[in-house]
N, C-alpha and C positions, 0 to 999 in steps of 0.2 A: 451443489448450495446450487440454488436458481436466483439468479441479480437481475436486480433492478435500476436502470442506470439510466440516469438524467444528464447529461450530455457534460454539464455544468461543474465542475473542478471546487470552485468555492465554494458554491452550493453544497458540497458532497457532505454526511455524518465521517468526523474525525480528520478531514483533511483541514489546514488550519494553515497559517501566512507560512510556515517553514516546510512542511511536507510540500505546499503549492511550489513553490521556490524552486527546493527539487525537483520537484518533477520535472518542474521547465527549464531546470537546468539538463535533462537527459532526453529529455524533446518528448515528454506529455504532458499536453495545455488541457484533453479532454479526460471524460471518465474514459468516452470510447476508448482512446489511445491508452489507456491501465488496462484497459479487460483484452487490447489488443497482444501487450506487454504483457500482461498480467502482474501478479504484486509480487512473487517474487521473483520472476528476472525484476521487478522496477526496483525493487529494494538491493539487490544485489550491486544494482547498479549506482545506486545512491552512495553506497556503501563506497564501492569501488570507487568513484569521486571522489568520496571525503572519507582518507582516512585515515587524517589527521582526528578523525569523532569515533566515537562510541559511537551508533547508530541502535538506541535500543528498541528489540523485535517487536515490541508492544506497542510500540506508539508508533513505529513504523509498517512493518511488516502484516498485525493484523491491521491498522488503520485503515492498510491499502486495501486488504482484502476486506472488513467493512466496511470500505465506499462504495465499492463494487459489489455489495448482497444488500446496503441502505440500511448496517446495523452499526450500532459504536460497538467496537474494538473486543469490548469484554460479553457481546454478546456473542459471539463468535462460541461457537460449539469447544469443548475443551478439547474432544479428541479432535478435530480441524482442527486447530490451534500447533496438535502437535503436528500434525499432516505438515504442516505450511514451516514452521519450523525445520521439522526433518530436511526439507527443503530444501534448505541452505547451509545446515551444516559442510564444512568444512572438511 
């Protein structure tokens, strides 16, 4: 899927204050940083950074990918969501 990147995390779809904070903690400050890291690797890093928390896939992995695609996380096609989820399975 093609991405449309406006570099500002704060203005990106699906990126609220909590997700932005978690991204900043792992060294991601812009959408370009997120694109370089990938949504999958960023999700894994966030989960590793916060082992005490349950990090919901839909609110984080899909939200991160949606931010890169400029889509609401729920508008990402189901098959693509499955591909993303398969990449994070332990």
